[in-house]
C-alpha positions as CSV (number, residue, x, y, z in Angstrom):
1,M,0.0,-0.1,0.0
2,R,1.2,3.6,-0.6
3,S,0.5,6.6,1.7
4,N,1.5,10.3,1.2
5,N,0.8,11.7,4.6
6,Y,2.1,13.8,7.4
7,Y,4.4,11.0,8.7
8,L,6.9,12.1,6.1
9,I,6.8,15.7,7.5
10,F,7.6,14.4,10.9
11,L,10.4,12.3,9.5
12,S,12.0,15.0,7.5
13,A,12.1,17.3,10.6
14,F,13.5,14.4,12.7
15,L,16.3,13.7,10.2
16,L,17.3,17.4,10.1
17,L,18.3,17.1,13.7
18,G,21.6,15.3,13.1
19,G,23.5,12.3,11.7
20,C,22.2,10.2,9.0
21,L,21.8,6.5,9.8
22,G,21.3,6.8,13.6
23,L,18.6,9.3,13.4
24,M,17.0,7.7,10.2
25,E,16.8,4.5,12.1
26,K,15.2,6.2,15.2
27,A,12.7,7.9,12.9
28,G,11.8,4.5,11.3
29,N,11.4,3.0,14.6
30,V,9.1,5.7,15.9
31,L,6.9,5.3,12.9
32,D,6.3,1.4,13.6
33,G,6.6,1.7,17.4
34,S,9.7,-0.6,17.7
35,A,11.6,2.3,19.4
36,F,9.5,1.7,22.4
37,A,9.0,-2.2,22.0
38,E,12.3,-3.3,23.6
39,K,15.2,-2.1,25.7
40,K,18.8,-3.0,26.2
41,V,19.6,-5.1,29.3
42,K,23.3,-5.4,28.8
43,R,25.8,-4.5,26.1
44,F,29.3,-5.9,25.2
45,Q,31.6,-4.4,22.6
46,N,35.0,-4.4,21.1
47,T,36.6,-2.6,18.1
48,E,34.7,-4.7,15.5
49,M,31.3,-5.6,17.0
50,E,28.6,-4.9,19.8
51,V,26.4,-7.6,21.2
52,S,23.4,-6.3,23.2
53,V,20.8,-8.4,25.3
54,V,17.4,-6.9,24.7
55,K,14.0,-7.3,26.3
56,N,10.7,-6.7,24.8
57,K,7.4,-5.8,26.6
58,K,6.6,-9.4,27.3
59,S,9.9,-9.8,29.1
60,E,11.2,-12.0,26.3
61,Q,15.0,-11.6,25.8
62,S,17.1,-11.9,22.6
63,I,20.4,-10.8,21.3
64,I,21.2,-8.1,18.8
65,I,24.7,-8.0,17.1
66,Y,25.9,-4.8,15.5
67,I,29.0,-4.9,13.2
68,K,30.7,-1.5,13.3
69,N,31.9,-1.5,9.7
70,Y,28.6,-2.4,8.4
71,P,26.1,0.0,10.3
72,M,23.3,-0.7,7.7
73,I,22.7,-4.2,9.4
74,K,22.0,-5.8,12.7
75,L,21.7,-9.5,13.3
76,R,19.2,-10.9,15.8
77,G,19.4,-14.2,17.6
78,T,17.9,-16.1,20.5
79,L,19.3,-15.7,24.0
80,P,21.9,-18.5,24.6
81,D,20.9,-21.4,26.6
82,E,22.7,-22.7,29.6
83,N,25.3,-24.1,27.3
84,G,25.8,-21.0,25.3
85,N,24.0,-22.3,22.2
86,F,21.9,-19.9,20.2
87,I,20.4,-19.4,16.7
88,F,20.2,-16.6,14.3
89,T,16.7,-15.5,13.6
90,S,16.9,-12.3,11.3
91,L,19.0,-9.7,9.7
92,E,17.5,-6.2,9.8
93,Y,18.6,-3.7,7.1
94,L,18.2,0.1,7.0
95,A,20.1,2.4,4.8
96,G,19.4,5.8,3.2
97,N,20.0,7.3,-0.2
98,T,19.4,10.5,-2.0
99,H,15.7,9.8,-2.6
100,G,14.7,8.3,0.8
101,W,15.7,4.9,2.4
102,N,15.0,1.1,2.3
103,E,14.5,-1.1,5.2
104,F,13.7,-4.8,5.5
105,T,13.8,-7.8,7.8
106,M,15.3,-11.1,6.4
107,Q,15.1,-14.6,7.9
108,L,18.4,-16.3,8.6
109,L,19.6,-19.7,9.3
110,G,22.6,-20.6,11.3
111,G,23.9,-20.7,14.9
112,G,26.8,-20.7,17.2
113,N,27.9,-20.4,20.7
114,L,27.9,-17.4,22.8
115,V,29.0,-17.4,26.5
116,L,28.0,-14.4,28.5
117,N,29.5,-13.3,31.9
118,N,30.2,-10.1,33.7
119,S,33.6,-9.4,31.8
120,V,34.1,-11.5,28.7
121,I,32.0,-12.9,25.9
122,K,33.2,-15.8,23.8
123,F,31.4,-15.9,20.5
124,D,31.8,-18.6,17.7
125,I,29.8,-19.7,14.7
126,T,29.1,-23.4,14.5
127,E,26.6,-23.4,11.7
128,K,27.1,-21.0,8.7
129,I,24.8,-18.0,8.5
130,E,22.6,-18.2,5.4
131,C,20.1,-15.6,4.3
132,I,16.7,-17.1,3.5
133,Q,14.0,-14.6,2.5
134,I,12.9,-11.0,3.0
135,T,9.8,-11.2,5.2
136,Q,8.8,-7.6,5.7
137,G,10.0,-4.2,4.5
138,R,9.3,-0.6,3.8
139,I,10.6,1.8,1.0
140,H,10.6,5.4,1.4
141,R,11.0,7.2,-2.0
142,Y,10.6,11.0,-2.1
143,D,7.0,11.6,-0.5
144,T,5.9,8.1,-0.8
145,R,6.0,5.2,1.6
146,I,5.6,1.7,0.2
147,T,4.7,-1.0,2.6
148,G,3.2,-4.4,2.8
149,D,3.4,-6.9,0.0
150,E,4.3,-4.3,-2.6
151,A,7.4,-3.4,-0.6
152,V,8.3,-7.0,0.0
153,T,8.1,-7.8,-3.7
154,A,10.1,-4.7,-4.7
155,L,12.8,-5.5,-2.2
156,R,12.9,-9.2,-3.1
157,N,13.3,-8.3,-6.7
158,R,16.0,-5.9,-6.0
159,L,17.9,-8.4,-3.7
160,E,17.8,-10.9,-6.6
161,R,19.3,-8.3,-9.1
162,V,22.1,-7.4,-6.4
163,L,22.9,-11.1,-5.9
164,T,23.4,-11.7,-9.6
165,L,25.4,-8.5,-9.9
166,T,27.8,-9.1,-6.8
167,E,28.3,-12.8,-7.8
168,W,29.6,-11.7,-11.1
169,M,31.7,-8.9,-9.5
170,L,33.3,-11.4,-7.1
171,S,34.2,-13.7,-10.1
172,I,36.4,-11.1,-11.5
173,G,40.0,-12.0,-10.6
174,D,41.3,-8.9,-9.1
175,A,38.1,-8.0,-7.3
176,P,39.2,-6.1,-4.1
177,K,37.8,-7.2,-0.7
178,N,37.4,-5.6,2.8
179,Q,37.0,-2.0,1.4
180,S,35.1,0.7,3.1
181,L,31.9,1.8,1.6
182,D,33.3,4.9,0.0
183,D,36.3,3.0,-1.5
184,F,33.9,0.4,-2.8
185,E,31.9,3.1,-4.6
186,K,35.0,4.8,-5.9
187,Y,36.4,1.5,-7.3
188,W,33.3,0.0,-8.8
189,K,31.2,2.9,-10.1
190,P,33.6,3.8,-13.0
191,F,33.8,0.1,-14.0
192,L,30.1,-0.5,-13.9
193,M,28.8,2.7,-15.1
194,P,31.5,4.7,-16.9
195,E,28.7,6.9,-18.2
196,M,28.2,8.3,-14.8
197,V,31.6,9.4,-14.0
198,S,34.1,12.1,-15.4
199,S,36.1,11.0,-18.5
200,G,39.4,10.8,-16.6
201,K,37.9,8.0,-14.3
202,R,36.5,5.9,-17.1
203,P,38.3,2.5,-18.0
204,D,40.5,2.6,-21.1
205,G,38.7,1.2,-24.1
206,W,35.2,1.6,-22.6
207,R,34.1,3.3,-25.8
208,Q,35.2,2.0,-29.3
209,D,34.4,2.8,-32.8
210,G,31.0,1.5,-33.9
211,D,29.5,1.3,-30.4
212,T,25.8,1.7,-30.1
213,F,23.8,3.6,-27.4
214,E,20.4,3.5,-25.9
215,R,18.9,6.1,-23.8
216,A,17.2,5.2,-20.4
217,E,16.8,7.2,-17.1
218,D,18.2,10.2,-19.0
219,V,21.5,8.6,-19.7
220,R,22.9,7.3,-23.0
221,W,24.2,3.8,-22.1
222,N,26.9,2.2,-24.2
223,T,25.1,-1.1,-25.0
224,S,28.2,-2.4,-26.9
225,F,30.2,-2.0,-23.7
226,T,27.5,-3.8,-21.7
227,E,27.8,-6.7,-24.1
228,R,31.5,-6.9,-24.1
229,V,31.9,-6.7,-20.2
230,F,28.8,-7.9,-18.4
231,P,27.2,-11.3,-18.5
232,E,24.0,-11.6,-20.4
233,E,21.7,-11.8,-17.6
234,L,22.8,-8.2,-16.7
235,W,22.5,-6.7,-20.1
236,L,18.9,-5.4,-19.6
237,V,19.6,-4.4,-16.1
238,R,22.4,-2.0,-17.2
239,N,20.9,-0.8,-20.3
240,S,17.6,-0.1,-18.9
241,G,19.0,2.1,-16.2
242,T,17.9,-0.3,-13.4
243,L,21.5,-0.8,-12.3
244,L,21.7,3.0,-11.8
245,R,18.6,3.0,-9.7
246,D,19.8,0.1,-7.6
247,W,23.2,1.9,-7.1
248,E,21.6,5.1,-6.3
249,E,18.9,3.7,-3.9
250,A,20.6,0.6,-2.6
251,L,24.4,0.9,-2.6
252,S,24.7,-0.3,1.0
253,L,22.8,-3.5,0.0
254,I,25.1,-4.1,-3.0
255,Y,28.1,-3.4,-0.6
256,M,26.8,-5.7,2.1
257,Q,26.2,-8.5,-0.3
258,Y,29.5,-8.2,-1.9
259,E,31.3,-8.2,1.4
260,W,29.1,-10.9,2.9
261,D,31.9,-13.5,3.2
262,S,34.0,-10.8,5.0
263,I,31.2,-10.2,7.5
264,L,30.9,-13.9,8.2
265,N,34.7,-14.1,8.8
266,I,34.4,-11.7,11.7
267,F,32.3,-14.3,13.4
268,T,35.0,-17.0,13.3
269,E,35.9,-16.3,16.9
270,V,35.4,-13.0,18.8
271,R,36.0,-12.1,22.4
272,F,34.3,-9.0,23.9
273,A,35.3,-7.2,27.0
274,N,33.8,-4.1,28.7
275,G,30.3,-5.5,29.4
276,N,28.0,-2.8,30.7
């Protein structure tokens, strides 16, 4: 369903108060009531990650894992049992763009061991984390909110395109890993969309004699370059401007998916101090 209403006026004012993602997340949480649905009971952190024990209104407890280099996501899991065993339940994504922001919840499979005490946490993955399916989401684009099944369908379709894109990107021999989001964008945008960067940043030979062009999203796309460089399943995505829209509206999602193995590697074994 779509609604253009005064919620966005409230959100705009709220976002003007300060920093991007933190305030954006708070604004989104205010809209659906989640800002008041649970509170942190205890928090542990180190230089890479924070683990919080949270409690909802029914006094049910769970854990939320924040990875500091990937602020667009948080992982949720069950509270560890007496042996420290727990399972991941969901990934929650929230990231902004020049036109608004996207947010969704995705089911996860996987589990591990998390030992909590007053001073140290020992955290280890015993079952690989796997993303299953987006179950709910919202899209905020200009003055429009898209929710419900329409948002879920749009976000699932976008994720499928992103998976296809990043799988191909990672197959390229010298594809860099463990970059910051800014470095990721600087490296990949000229390669994926040379039409969208200055001439000095375009790859050599991206334009050749006899190349053909098609206009979409107010850009003349070099379709010959597309066919020389991209796998066939991405030709229409690039030539239609859909890749540009995905890049502008979901860069953090592309980055997260590209770096997914790096995210998983963080969980090999992590020890936290400074519980509070």
